[in-house]
C-alpha positions as a Markdown table, in Angstrom:
| # | Residue | x | y | z |
|---|---|---|---|---|
| 1 | Unk | 80.1 | 106.3 | 97.6 |
| 2 | Unk | 81.3 | 109.5 | 95.9 |
| 3 | Unk | 81.3 | 111.1 | 99.4 |
| 4 | Unk | 82.7 | 108.1 | 101.1 |
| 5 | Unk | 84.9 | 106.2 | 98.6 |
| 6 | Unk | 85.3 | 102.5 | 99.5 |
| 7 | Unk | 88.4 | 101.1 | 101.2 |
| 8 | Unk | 88.5 | 97.4 | 100.5 |
| 9 | Unk | 90.6 | 95.3 | 102.9 |
| 10 | Unk | 91.8 | 92.5 | 100.6 |
| 11 | Unk | 92.5 | 92.0 | 96.9 |
| 12 | Unk | 94.7 | 89.4 | 95.2 |
| 13 | Unk | 95.4 | 91.1 | 91.9 |
| 14 | Unk | 99.2 | 90.6 | 92.5 |
| 15 | Unk | 98.6 | 86.8 | 92.6 |
| 16 | Unk | 97.1 | 87.0 | 89.1 |
| 17 | Unk | 100.0 | 89.1 | 87.9 |
| 18 | Unk | 102.3 | 86.3 | 88.9 |
| 19 | Unk | 100.2 | 83.5 | 87.6 |
| 20 | Unk | 99.4 | 84.9 | 84.2 |
| 21 | Unk | 102.2 | 87.4 | 83.5 |
| 22 | Unk | 105.2 | 86.4 | 85.7 |
| 23 | Unk | 104.9 | 89.8 | 87.3 |
| 24 | Unk | 105.7 | 91.5 | 84.0 |
| 25 | Unk | 103.6 | 94.6 | 84.2 |
| 26 | Unk | 104.4 | 95.6 | 80.7 |
| 27 | Unk | 102.3 | 92.7 | 79.4 |
| 28 | Unk | 99.3 | 93.5 | 81.6 |
| 29 | Unk | 96.7 | 96.1 | 80.8 |
| 30 | Unk | 96.0 | 97.7 | 84.1 |
| 31 | Unk | 93.1 | 99.9 | 82.7 |
| 32 | Unk | 91.0 | 97.2 | 81.0 |
| 33 | Unk | 91.6 | 93.5 | 81.6 |
| 34 | Unk | 88.7 | 91.1 | 81.4 |
| 35 | Unk | 90.9 | 88.2 | 82.5 |
| 36 | Unk | 90.8 | 89.5 | 86.1 |
| 37 | Unk | 88.2 | 91.0 | 88.4 |
| 38 | Unk | 90.3 | 94.1 | 89.1 |
| 39 | Unk | 91.5 | 96.9 | 86.8 |
| 40 | Unk | 91.6 | 100.7 | 87.1 |
| 41 | Unk | 88.5 | 101.4 | 85.0 |
| 42 | Unk | 86.4 | 99.1 | 87.2 |
| 43 | Unk | 87.9 | 100.3 | 90.4 |
| 44 | Unk | 86.9 | 103.8 | 89.4 |
| 45 | Unk | 83.4 | 102.6 | 88.4 |
| 46 | Unk | 83.1 | 100.9 | 91.8 |
| 47 | Unk | 84.0 | 104.1 | 93.7 |
| 48 | Unk | 87.1 | 102.4 | 95.2 |
| 49 | Unk | 89.2 | 105.1 | 96.9 |
| 50 | Unk | 91.6 | 102.7 | 98.8 |
| 51 | Unk | 92.6 | 99.1 | 98.2 |
| 52 | Unk | 94.7 | 96.8 | 100.4 |
| 53 | Unk | 96.7 | 94.6 | 97.9 |
| 54 | Unk | 97.9 | 91.3 | 99.3 |
| 55 | Unk | 101.4 | 89.9 | 98.7 |
| 56 | Unk | 100.7 | 86.2 | 98.8 |
| 57 | Unk | 103.0 | 83.2 | 98.1 |
| 58 | Unk | 102.0 | 79.6 | 98.3 |
| 59 | Unk | 102.3 | 77.6 | 101.4 |
| 60 | Unk | 104.6 | 75.2 | 99.5 |
| 61 | Unk | 107.3 | 78.0 | 99.7 |
| 62 | Unk | 107.4 | 77.7 | 103.5 |
| 63 | Unk | 110.9 | 76.9 | 104.9 |
| 64 | Unk | 112.2 | 77.4 | 101.3 |
| 65 | Unk | 112.0 | 80.7 | 99.3 |
| 66 | Unk | 109.0 | 82.3 | 100.9 |
| 67 | Unk | 110.8 | 85.5 | 101.8 |
| 68 | Unk | 112.2 | 86.1 | 98.3 |
| 69 | Unk | 108.9 | 85.3 | 96.7 |
| 70 | Unk | 107.2 | 87.7 | 99.1 |
| 71 | Unk | 109.7 | 90.4 | 98.2 |
| 72 | Unk | 108.9 | 89.9 | 94.5 |
| 73 | Unk | 105.1 | 90.3 | 95.2 |
| 74 | Unk | 105.7 | 93.4 | 97.3 |
| 75 | Unk | 107.8 | 94.8 | 94.4 |
| 76 | Unk | 105.1 | 94.2 | 91.8 |
| 77 | Unk | 102.5 | 95.9 | 94.0 |
| 78 | Unk | 104.8 | 98.9 | 94.6 |
| 79 | Unk | 105.4 | 99.2 | 90.8 |
| 80 | Unk | 101.8 | 98.8 | 90.0 |
| 81 | Unk | 100.8 | 101.5 | 92.4 |
| 82 | Unk | 103.5 | 104.0 | 91.5 |
| 83 | Unk | 103.7 | 103.6 | 87.7 |
| 84 | Unk | 100.0 | 104.2 | 87.1 |
| 85 | Unk | 99.0 | 107.9 | 87.6 |
| 86 | Unk | 95.5 | 106.9 | 88.8 |
| 87 | Unk | 97.0 | 105.0 | 91.8 |
| 88 | Unk | 99.0 | 106.1 | 94.8 |
| 89 | Unk | 101.1 | 104.0 | 97.2 |
| 90 | Unk | 100.4 | 105.0 | 100.8 |
| 91 | Unk | 101.7 | 103.7 | 104.2 |
| 92 | Unk | 99.5 | 105.7 | 106.7 |
| 93 | Unk | 95.9 | 106.2 | 107.6 |
| 94 | Unk | 96.3 | 109.8 | 106.9 |
| 95 | Unk | 97.7 | 109.1 | 103.5 |
| 96 | Unk | 94.8 | 106.8 | 102.7 |
| 97 | Unk | 92.3 | 109.4 | 104.0 |
| 98 | Unk | 93.6 | 112.3 | 102.0 |
| 99 | Unk | 94.5 | 110.5 | 98.7 |
| 100 | Unk | 92.5 | 111.7 | 95.7 |
| 101 | Unk | 93.6 | 108.7 | 93.7 |
| 102 | Unk | 93.1 | 104.9 | 94.3 |
| 103 | Unk | 95.3 | 104.6 | 97.4 |
| 104 | Unk | 97.2 | 101.3 | 97.7 |
| 105 | Unk | 98.2 | 99.7 | 101.0 |
| 106 | Unk | 100.3 | 96.6 | 101.0 |
| 107 | Unk | 99.5 | 93.5 | 103.1 |
| 108 | Unk | 101.1 | 90.1 | 103.5 |
| 109 | Unk | 98.8 | 87.1 | 103.3 |
| 110 | Unk | 100.4 | 84.4 | 105.5 |
| 111 | Unk | 103.0 | 84.5 | 108.3 |
| 112 | Unk | 105.0 | 81.8 | 106.5 |
| 113 | Unk | 106.3 | 84.8 | 104.5 |
| 114 | Unk | 108.5 | 86.0 | 107.3 |
| 115 | Unk | 110.2 | 82.6 | 107.8 |
| 116 | Unk | 110.0 | 82.9 | 111.6 |
| 117 | Unk | 112.2 | 86.0 | 111.5 |
| 118 | Unk | 111.3 | 89.2 | 113.3 |
| 119 | Unk | 114.0 | 90.9 | 111.3 |
| 120 | Unk | 112.2 | 89.9 | 108.0 |
| 121 | Unk | 109.0 | 91.3 | 109.5 |
| 122 | Unk | 110.7 | 94.6 | 110.3 |
| 123 | Unk | 112.2 | 94.8 | 106.8 |
| 124 | Unk | 108.8 | 94.2 | 105.2 |
| 125 | Unk | 107.5 | 97.1 | 107.3 |
| 126 | Unk | 110.3 | 99.3 | 105.9 |
| 127 | Unk | 109.1 | 98.3 | 102.4 |
| 128 | Unk | 105.6 | 99.6 | 103.1 |
| 129 | Unk | 103.8 | 96.6 | 104.4 |
| 130 | Unk | 101.2 | 97.6 | 107.0 |
| 131 | Unk | 99.2 | 94.5 | 107.5 |
| 132 | Unk | 99.9 | 90.7 | 107.8 |
| 133 | Unk | 97.7 | 87.7 | 108.1 |
| 134 | Unk | 99.3 | 85.4 | 110.7 |
| 135 | Unk | 98.5 | 82.3 | 108.6 |
| 136 | Unk | 97.2 | 81.3 | 105.3 |
| 137 | Unk | 96.0 | 77.7 | 104.5 |
| 138 | Unk | 99.0 | 76.2 | 106.4 |
| 139 | Unk | 100.2 | 76.4 | 110.0 |
| 140 | Unk | 103.5 | 78.1 | 110.8 |
| 141 | Unk | 105.7 | 76.9 | 113.6 |
| 142 | Unk | 104.1 | 79.6 | 115.8 |
| 143 | Unk | 100.4 | 79.9 | 114.7 |
| 144 | Unk | 97.6 | 77.7 | 113.5 |
| 145 | Unk | 95.6 | 77.9 | 110.3 |
| 146 | Unk | 91.8 | 77.3 | 110.0 |
| 147 | Unk | 92.7 | 74.9 | 107.2 |
| 148 | Unk | 94.1 | 71.4 | 107.6 |
| 149 | Unk | 94.9 | 71.1 | 103.9 |
| 150 | Unk | 98.7 | 71.2 | 104.4 |
| 151 | Unk | 100.7 | 69.1 | 106.8 |
| 152 | Unk | 103.1 | 71.8 | 108.0 |
| 153 | Unk | 103.5 | 71.9 | 111.8 |
| 154 | Unk | 100.5 | 69.9 | 112.8 |
| 155 | Unk | 101.4 | 69.7 | 116.4 |
| 156 | Unk | 99.3 | 70.2 | 119.5 |
| 157 | Unk | 99.3 | 73.5 | 121.4 |
| 158 | Unk | 100.2 | 75.5 | 118.3 |
| 159 | Unk | 97.5 | 78.1 | 118.5 |
| 160 | Unk | 100.0 | 80.9 | 119.5 |
| 161 | Unk | 103.4 | 80.0 | 120.8 |
| 162 | Unk | 105.7 | 82.3 | 122.7 |
| 163 | Unk | 107.3 | 83.2 | 119.4 |
| 164 | Unk | 103.8 | 83.8 | 118.0 |
| 165 | Unk | 103.2 | 86.3 | 120.8 |
| 166 | Unk | 106.5 | 87.9 | 120.0 |
| 167 | Unk | 105.3 | 88.4 | 116.4 |
| 168 | Unk | 102.1 | 90.0 | 117.6 |
| 169 | Unk | 104.0 | 92.2 | 120.0 |
| 170 | Unk | 106.4 | 93.3 | 117.2 |
| 171 | Unk | 103.5 | 94.1 | 114.9 |
| 172 | Unk | 101.9 | 96.1 | 117.7 |
| 173 | Unk | 105.1 | 98.0 | 118.2 |
| 174 | Unk | 105.6 | 98.6 | 114.5 |
| 175 | Unk | 102.1 | 99.8 | 113.9 |
| 176 | Unk | 101.2 | 96.9 | 111.6 |
| 177 | Unk | 97.7 | 95.6 | 111.4 |
| 178 | Unk | 97.3 | 92.0 | 112.8 |
| 179 | Unk | 95.0 | 90.1 | 110.3 |
| 180 | Unk | 93.2 | 87.0 | 111.6 |
| 181 | Unk | 91.6 | 85.9 | 108.4 |
| 182 | Unk | 92.7 | 82.3 | 107.8 |
| 183 | Unk | 93.7 | 81.8 | 111.4 |
| 184 | Unk | 92.2 | 79.0 | 113.4 |
| 185 | Unk | 89.6 | 79.8 | 116.1 |
| 186 | Unk | 92.1 | 78.9 | 118.8 |
| 187 | Unk | 94.7 | 81.2 | 117.3 |
| 188 | Unk | 92.1 | 83.9 | 116.9 |
| 189 | Unk | 91.1 | 83.7 | 120.6 |
| 190 | Unk | 94.7 | 83.8 | 121.7 |
| 191 | Unk | 95.5 | 86.9 | 119.6 |
| 192 | Unk | 92.4 | 88.7 | 120.6 |
| 193 | Unk | 93.4 | 88.3 | 124.3 |
| 194 | Unk | 97.1 | 89.1 | 123.7 |
| 195 | Unk | 97.1 | 92.0 | 121.2 |
| 196 | Unk | 97.3 | 95.5 | 122.8 |
| 197 | Unk | 95.7 | 97.1 | 119.7 |
| 198 | Unk | 92.7 | 96.5 | 117.6 |
| 199 | Unk | 93.0 | 93.7 | 115.0 |
| 200 | Unk | 91.2 | 92.9 | 111.8 |
| 201 | Unk | 89.7 | 90.1 | 109.8 |
| 202 | Unk | 90.6 | 91.4 | 106.3 |
| 203 | Unk | 88.3 | 89.1 | 104.4 |
| 204 | Unk | 86.0 | 86.9 | 106.5 |
| 205 | Unk | 82.3 | 86.6 | 106.9 |
| 206 | Unk | 79.7 | 85.5 | 109.5 |
| 207 | Unk | 79.7 | 81.8 | 110.6 |
| 208 | Unk | 76.1 | 82.1 | 111.8 |
| 209 | Unk | 75.0 | 82.7 | 108.2 |
| 210 | Unk | 77.4 | 80.3 | 106.4 |
| 211 | Unk | 79.1 | 77.7 | 108.6 |
| 212 | Unk | 82.4 | 77.6 | 106.8 |
| 213 | Unk | 85.4 | 77.3 | 109.1 |
| 214 | Unk | 86.9 | 80.5 | 107.4 |
| 215 | Unk | 84.1 | 82.6 | 108.9 |
| 216 | Unk | 83.9 | 84.1 | 112.3 |
| 217 | Unk | 81.4 | 82.7 | 115.0 |
| 218 | Unk | 79.4 | 85.1 | 117.2 |
| 219 | Unk | 81.6 | 84.3 | 120.3 |
| 220 | Unk | 84.7 | 85.6 | 118.5 |
| 221 | Unk | 82.8 | 88.5 | 117.1 |
| 222 | Unk | 82.0 | 89.6 | 120.7 |
| 223 | Unk | 85.8 | 89.3 | 121.5 |
| 224 | Unk | 86.5 | 91.4 | 118.4 |
| 225 | Unk | 84.1 | 94.1 | 119.6 |
| 226 | Unk | 85.8 | 94.2 | 123.0 |
| 227 | Unk | 89.2 | 94.5 | 121.2 |
| 228 | Unk | 87.9 | 97.4 | 119.1 |
| 229 | Unk | 88.7 | 95.6 | 115.9 |
| 230 | Unk | 87.1 | 95.2 | 112.5 |
| 231 | Unk | 85.7 | 92.3 | 110.3 |
| 232 | Unk | 85.8 | 93.1 | 106.6 |
| 233 | Unk | 83.2 | 90.9 | 104.8 |
| 234 | Unk | 84.4 | 88.5 | 102.1 |
| 235 | Unk | 82.2 | 88.1 | 99.0 |
| 236 | Unk | 83.4 | 84.7 | 97.9 |
| 237 | Unk | 80.3 | 82.5 | 97.3 |
| 238 | Unk | 81.5 | 79.5 | 99.3 |
| 239 | Unk | 82.0 | 81.8 | 102.3 |
| 240 | Unk | 78.7 | 83.7 | 102.1 |
| 241 | Unk | 76.3 | 81.1 | 100.8 |
| 242 | Unk | 78.2 | 77.8 | 101.5 |
| 243 | Unk | 77.6 | 77.1 | 97.8 |
| 244 | Unk | 78.1 | 78.6 | 94.4 |
| 245 | Unk | 74.6 | 79.9 | 94.4 |
| 246 | Unk | 75.0 | 83.4 | 95.9 |
| 247 | Unk | 73.6 | 86.8 | 95.2 |
| 248 | Unk | 73.8 | 90.3 | 96.6 |
| 249 | Unk | 71.0 | 89.6 | 99.1 |
| 250 | Unk | 72.9 | 86.8 | 100.7 |
| 251 | Unk | 76.0 | 89.0 | 101.1 |
| 252 | Unk | 73.8 | 91.6 | 102.7 |
| 253 | Unk | 72.5 | 89.0 | 105.2 |
| 254 | Unk | 76.0 | 88.8 | 106.6 |
| 255 | Unk | 76.1 | 92.6 | 107.1 |
| 256 | Unk | 72.8 | 92.5 | 108.9 |
| 257 | Unk | 73.9 | 89.7 | 111.2 |
| 258 | Unk | 77.2 | 91.4 | 112.0 |
| 259 | Unk | 75.4 | 94.7 | 112.7 |
| 260 | Unk | 73.0 | 92.9 | 115.1 |
| 261 | Unk | 75.8 | 91.2 | 117.0 |
| 262 | Unk | 78.6 | 93.8 | 117.2 |
| 263 | Unk | 77.3 | 97.0 | 115.5 |
| 264 | Unk | 77.9 | 98.7 | 112.2 |
| 265 | Unk | 81.0 | 100.4 | 113.6 |
| 266 | Unk | 82.9 | 97.0 | 113.6 |
| 267 | Unk | 82.2 | 96.1 | 109.9 |
| 268 | Unk | 84.1 | 96.8 | 106.7 |
| 269 | Unk | 84.4 | 95.2 | 103.2 |
| 270 | Unk | 87.2 | 92.9 | 102.1 |
| 271 | Unk | 85.8 | 91.2 | 99.0 |
| 272 | Unk | 88.7 | 89.0 | 98.1 |
| 273 | Unk | 88.5 | 89.7 | 94.4 |
| 274 | Unk | 91.0 | 87.8 | 92.3 |
| 275 | Unk | 91.8 | 85.6 | 95.3 |
| 276 | Unk | 89.1 | 83.1 | 94.4 |
| 277 | Unk | 86.8 | 81.9 | 91.6 |
| 278 | Unk | 83.1 | 82.2 | 92.1 |
| 279 | Unk | 81.5 | 85.4 | 93.3 |
| 280 | Unk | 77.8 | 86.2 | 93.8 |
| 281 | Unk | 75.6 | 87.2 | 91.0 |
| 282 | Unk | 75.7 | 91.0 | 90.8 |
| 283 | Unk | 79.0 | 91.2 | 92.7 |
| 284 | Unk | 81.3 | 89.7 | 90.1 |
| 285 | Unk | 84.1 | 92.3 | 90.1 |
| 286 | Unk | 85.3 | 95.5 | 91.6 |
| 287 | Unk | 82.9 | 97.7 | 89.7 |
| 288 | Unk | 79.9 | 96.1 | 91.4 |
| 289 | Unk | 80.2 | 97.4 | 95.0 |
| 290 | Unk | 77.4 | 99.9 | 94.5 |
| 291 | Unk | 74.9 | 97.1 | 94.2 |
| 292 | Unk | 75.7 | 96.0 | 97.7 |
| 293 | Unk | 75.4 | 99.5 | 99.1 |
| 294 | Unk | 72.0 | 99.9 | 97.3 |
| 295 | Unk | 70.8 | 96.6 | 98.9 |
| 296 | Unk | 71.9 | 97.8 | 102.4 |
| 297 | Unk | 70.1 | 101.2 | 101.9 |
| 298 | Unk | 67.0 | 99.2 | 101.0 |
| 299 | Unk | 67.4 | 97.5 | 104.4 |
| 300 | Unk | 67.4 | 100.8 | 106.2 |
| 301 | Unk | 71.1 | 101.2 | 106.8 |
| 302 | Unk | 71.8 | 104.8 | 107.5 |
| 303 | Unk | 74.4 | 107.1 | 105.8 |
| 304 | Unk | 76.4 | 107.1 | 109.0 |
| 305 | Unk | 76.5 | 103.3 | 109.2 |
| 306 | Unk | 77.4 | 103.0 | 105.5 |
| 307 | Unk | 80.1 | 105.7 | 105.8 |
| 308 | Unk | 81.7 | 103.6 | 108.5 |
| 309 | Unk | 81.5 | 100.4 | 106.5 |
| 310 | Unk | 82.8 | 102.0 | 103.4 |
| 311 | Unk | 85.9 | 103.6 | 104.9 |
| 312 | Unk | 85.7 | 105.4 | 108.3 |
| 313 | Unk | 85.8 | 102.2 | 110.4 |
| 314 | Unk | 89.0 | 101.0 | 108.7 |
| 315 | Unk | 90.6 | 104.4 | 109.1 |
| 316 | Unk | 89.7 | 104.5 | 112.8 |
| 317 | Unk | 91.2 | 101.1 | 113.5 |
| 318 | Unk | 94.4 | 101.9 | 111.4 |
| 319 | Unk | 94.8 | 105.2 | 113.3 |
| 320 | Unk | 94.6 | 103.4 | 116.7 |
| 321 | Unk | 97.2 | 100.9 | 115.6 |
| 322 | Unk | 99.5 | 103.8 | 114.5 |
| 323 | Unk | 98.8 | 105.7 | 117.7 |
| 324 | Unk | 100.1 | 102.8 | 119.8 |
| 325 | Unk | 103.3 | 102.7 | 117.7 |
| 326 | Unk | 103.8 | 106.4 | 118.3 |
| 327 | Unk | 103.2 | 106.0 | 122.0 |
| 328 | Unk | 105.7 | 103.2 | 122.2 |
| 329 | Unk | 108.3 | 105.1 | 120.3 |
| 330 | Unk | 107.9 | 108.2 | 122.5 |
| 331 | Unk | 108.0 | 106.1 | 125.7 |
| 332 | Unk | 111.2 | 104.3 | 124.5 |
| 333 | Unk | 112.7 | 107.7 | 123.6 |
| 334 | Unk | 111.9 | 109.1 | 127.1 |
| 335 | Unk | 113.3 | 105.9 | 128.7 |
| 336 | Unk | 116.6 | 106.2 | 126.8 |
| 337 | Unk | 116.9 | 109.9 | 127.8 |
| 338 | Unk | 116.4 | 109.0 | 131.5 |
| 339 | Unk | 118.7 | 106.0 | 131.4 |
């Protein structure tokens, strides 16, 4: 892990900053903070070289003030990552690859944050957002969640509307990672068939090991493999053990299953620390990642496979998404010159 520092696909520290400190960083100790699972000292101990921090707002903000609240969460992530010398805000795969600090990438967790506005999506990109989950625990007018907890937009044929396809198209054009964690299986299938670039599940696990609806069944894993995308394994006990009784071995079972179905090159880590309460024994916070890698080594995972899981697979997918953006921009420029 010194040679291949981890890039983790999903962390909700910004949510805790809002809940406990109203986003006042001056009242929050970023270096040592036992109230949360994430701080700089433990990120360093866990050999984390890159972290995707989620800007998340509640589904109850949908059709109200979701855009403003999301802007506030983006702001706190940007300040957190620029005001601490151990951290660095990045917006590209190359920036994440070359950073000698804890590289921070911003994601949005839930398409309700854009309020059905492609302009809002583009502005979020300008602020440094490079990934967005199409849904959280609520439907949007254009995509369907895996959860039925909220009553928003519970209509039929809502898996991916024409506007939903336009959102995916625009994310492809911008070079923004399409995240399918929290999406319904129907929306997932529709996006995997529609997207022209690889997609990710930023924090999901294997349905065959734990049959929670938030996890990904083998049929969709095969579509993901065909798409060239990535599943980043969630550590939350309810998603890996379908109970609160989980340990490192159970988490490793998900990695073994995923490798058997789609290969190690399609796997990453998106632990979901600070996004939930209840993590496996031995994987309680961001300092504990080495315990999982040690377990996978004991199961005969090779250095090449683990290097991919730790960072290289994410960087490869991110580069492919960026490459399509550059291709579209060049093509558009050539078209304008000809016209």
